[in-house]
C-alpha positions as CSV (number, residue, x, y, z in Angstrom):
1,Q,7.9,-4.9,57.0
2,V,5.1,-2.6,58.1
3,P,3.8,-0.7,54.7
4,Q,4.4,3.2,54.8
5,R,0.7,4.5,54.4
6,S,-0.5,2.2,57.7
7,Y,2.6,3.7,59.6
8,Q,1.5,7.4,58.4
9,S,-1.8,6.4,59.3
10,D,-0.9,5.4,62.6
11,Q,1.4,8.6,63.0
12,R,-1.8,10.6,62.0
13,Q,-4.2,8.5,64.6
14,Q,-1.5,9.4,67.0
15,V,-1.1,13.2,66.3
16,L,-5.0,13.6,66.7
17,R,-5.4,11.8,69.9
18,Q,-2.1,13.9,71.3
19,Q,-4.2,16.9,70.1
20,Q,-7.4,16.2,71.5
21,Q,-5.9,14.9,74.7
22,R,-4.3,18.3,74.8
23,L,-7.2,20.4,74.2
24,L,-9.1,18.6,77.1
25,L,-6.5,18.9,79.6
26,L,-5.8,22.5,78.5
27,R,-9.7,23.2,79.3
28,H,-9.6,21.5,82.4
29,A,-6.8,23.3,83.8
30,S,-8.2,26.3,83.1
31,K,-11.3,25.6,85.2
32,C,-10.2,23.2,87.4
33,P,-10.3,25.0,91.2
34,H,-7.5,22.8,92.5
35,D,-4.2,24.4,93.1
36,N,-0.6,22.8,94.1
37,G,-1.2,19.6,92.6
38,N,-4.3,18.5,94.4
39,C,-6.1,17.9,91.7
40,P,-8.2,14.8,92.1
41,V,-8.9,14.2,88.2
42,T,-5.5,14.3,86.5
43,P,-2.1,14.5,87.6
44,H,-1.3,16.2,84.4
45,C,-3.5,19.5,85.7
46,A,-0.8,21.6,87.6
47,G,1.5,21.2,84.5
48,M,-0.9,22.1,82.0
49,K,-2.3,25.0,84.3
50,K,1.4,26.5,84.1
51,L,1.2,25.9,80.2
52,W,-2.7,27.7,80.5
53,K,-0.8,30.7,82.1
54,H,2.2,31.0,79.8
55,I,0.1,30.5,76.6
56,A,-1.9,33.4,77.8
57,E,1.0,35.5,77.8
58,C,3.2,34.1,74.8
59,K,3.2,35.6,71.2
60,D,6.5,34.3,70.6
61,Q,6.4,32.2,67.2
62,Q,9.6,30.2,68.1
63,C,8.7,29.9,71.6
64,Q,11.3,27.1,73.4
65,T,8.9,26.5,76.5
66,A,7.6,22.8,75.9
67,H,4.2,22.5,74.4
68,C,3.7,26.4,73.7
69,V,3.8,26.4,70.0
70,S,1.9,23.3,69.5
71,S,-0.9,24.0,72.1
72,R,-1.5,27.4,70.8
73,Y,-1.9,26.2,67.5
74,V,-4.3,23.5,68.2
75,L,-6.1,26.2,70.6
76,S,-6.5,28.8,67.8
77,H,-7.9,25.9,65.4
78,Y,-10.2,25.1,68.0
79,H,-11.5,28.4,68.3
80,R,-12.1,28.8,64.6
81,C,-13.1,25.3,63.6
82,K,-17.0,25.2,62.7
83,D,-16.7,21.7,61.2
84,P,-18.7,19.2,63.4
85,R,-16.9,16.3,61.7
86,C,-13.1,17.5,62.3
87,A,-10.9,14.9,63.4
88,V,-9.5,16.8,65.9
89,C,-12.4,19.1,67.5
90,G,-15.1,17.2,66.9
91,P,-14.4,14.1,69.3
92,V,-13.3,17.0,71.6
93,R,-16.6,18.5,71.3
94,D,-18.6,15.4,72.0
95,A,-16.5,14.7,74.9
96,I,-17.3,18.2,76.7
97,Q,-21.0,17.7,75.6
98,R,-21.0,14.3,77.5
99,N,-19.8,15.9,80.4
100,H,-21.9,18.8,80.7
101,E,-25.1,16.6,80.2
102,K,-23.4,14.1,82.5
103,A,-23.0,17.5,85.4
104,K,-26.7,18.2,84.4
105,Q,-28.2,14.6,85.5
106,A,-26.2,14.5,88.5
107,L,-27.3,18.5,89.6
108,K,-30.8,17.0,88.5
109,Q,-30.8,14.6,91.0
110,H,-29.7,16.3,93.7
111,G,-32.6,18.8,93.2
112,T,-30.8,21.5,91.4
113,T,-30.6,23.1,88.1
114,V,-28.4,24.3,85.8
115,S,-28.7,25.9,82.4
């Protein structure tokens, strides 16, 4: 039998990973120039673009659209959160920063500068 605390900890970790993944996928979808499912980065892009558009308009607290309420909740938290050690936002901000640094390095190698 699995101890209750371990199970709850695993559940919490899974929820955190899903929230982090949702934030990163929504961020990607909001910036991705590809449409009609042609994104080479993630197969979830087209669905996330649809969700992103829906979220921008939706104000229904009991919306039945898949992932709408939970996505609005985690986005709202992310925008308000100032804690660098936040279990949800910290790793997402770190991933975005690493990605930004990687892009800057790539541009530098090609002789282009970005601020």
